[in-house]
C-alpha positions, -999 to +999 in steps of 0.1 A: +461+700+316+450+671+337+477+648+352+471+614+366+493+602+396+494+567+409+496+559+446+507+527+462+489+510+491+455+525+486+433+495+494+401+507+509+376+536+510+394+550+541+425+552+520+407+573+495+396+596+523+431+598+537+446+607+504+418+632+497+426+649+531+463+651+522+456+667+488+433+692+505+458+701+531+484+707+504+458+726+484+462+703+454+431+703+432+419+671+418+392+660+394+387+624+408+402+599+431+399+561+432+419+533+446+455+538+435+448+567+412+442+605+414+434+627+384+447+662+391+434+695+377+469+704+366+505+691+367+524+693+399+555+714+403+586+695+415+583+712+450+546+703+453+553+668+441+580+664+467+557+677+495+530+654+484+554+624+483+565+632+519+529+636+532+518+604+515+548+584+530+539+597+564+505+581+560+518+548+546+513+556+509+538+563+481+538+578+447+545+554+418+565+570+390+577+541+367+552+525+343+558+489+353+551+496+390+520+515+380+508+485+360+514+461+389+496+485+413+467+488+389+465+449+388+466+447+426+439+475+429+416+456+405+419+424+425+414+441+459+384+461+445+367+431+430+373+407+459+369+431+489+348+460+478+324+448+451+291+432+456+291+415+422+298+378+419+334+367+410+321+348+380+346+360+354+380+354+341+407+375+357+426+376+324+396+393+308+392+418+336+429+428+336+433+430+298+401+449+295+411+474+321+448+478+312+446+472+275+477+450+275+484+413+268+477+392+299+508+370+294+529+402+295+511+415+326+512+382+344+549+378+337+557+413+348+538+408+380+557+376+388+591+391+380+585+420+403+564+406+431+581+372+434+547+354+433+524+347+404+494+369+398+472+339+403+487+333+437+481+370+446+444+365+437+442+334+458+459+352+488+434+380+485+405+356+483+417+338+514+419+371+533+384+378+523+373+343+535+390+350+568+371+383+571+338+367+563+345+338+588+353+364+616+321+383+608+302+350+612+272+362+591+276+336+563+279+298+562+310+283+546+288+273+517+276+309+512+312+322+514+322+296+488+294+307+465+301+344+471+337+340+461+330+317+432+346+285+445+334+254+428+327+237+462+332+241+500+358+213+498+379+233+472+377+264+493+387+244+524+417+228+506+429+262+493+424+278+527+444+251+544+472+253+518+475+291+524+470+293+561+479+258+574+445+253+590+410+245+579+383+272+579+367+255+609+400+255+628+405+291+619+370+300+632+377+282+665+412+296+669+419+325+693+447+336+670+427+347+639+456+365+622+445+386+593+468+404+570+467+440+559+456+441+523+486+461+512+509+436+528+496+406+508 
């Protein structure tokens, strides 16, 4: 019987590779692996689960056992995946994406997220978008207009205002700054 386990702090393809290596070292067979989730071939024994938990923690990950934490991690994974790892435009409603994926009421999910994370889900999305903007500014391959379009901002002015609200500086100031602090995605 397949079992699905949820893992916190998986935010990029390298994380998938790292978790895959851990599973292989522990000889745990899996069907599939994606950000935040692994489908196993069979259920884990308590000893194996404990060994997996320790190995994951040594690499900065952790198992998520309770349902509410799993939902929040799935919401975060959706946001990170859409903003940082998808080539599709961000021209959609987050409520539709989240409810479509998790099959639960958006108001419930948003309220749950806020109560546990101490920020709103919308603010989490904004913070992730700003980190993506920082990344694209540092790469220096796109103009600010192209970045605004790519991340579905209504205008460069709106992007700049939001960027300044979150970082305390304009995108131009950030670009010129020698202190281009970016945050780890799992720390946002």
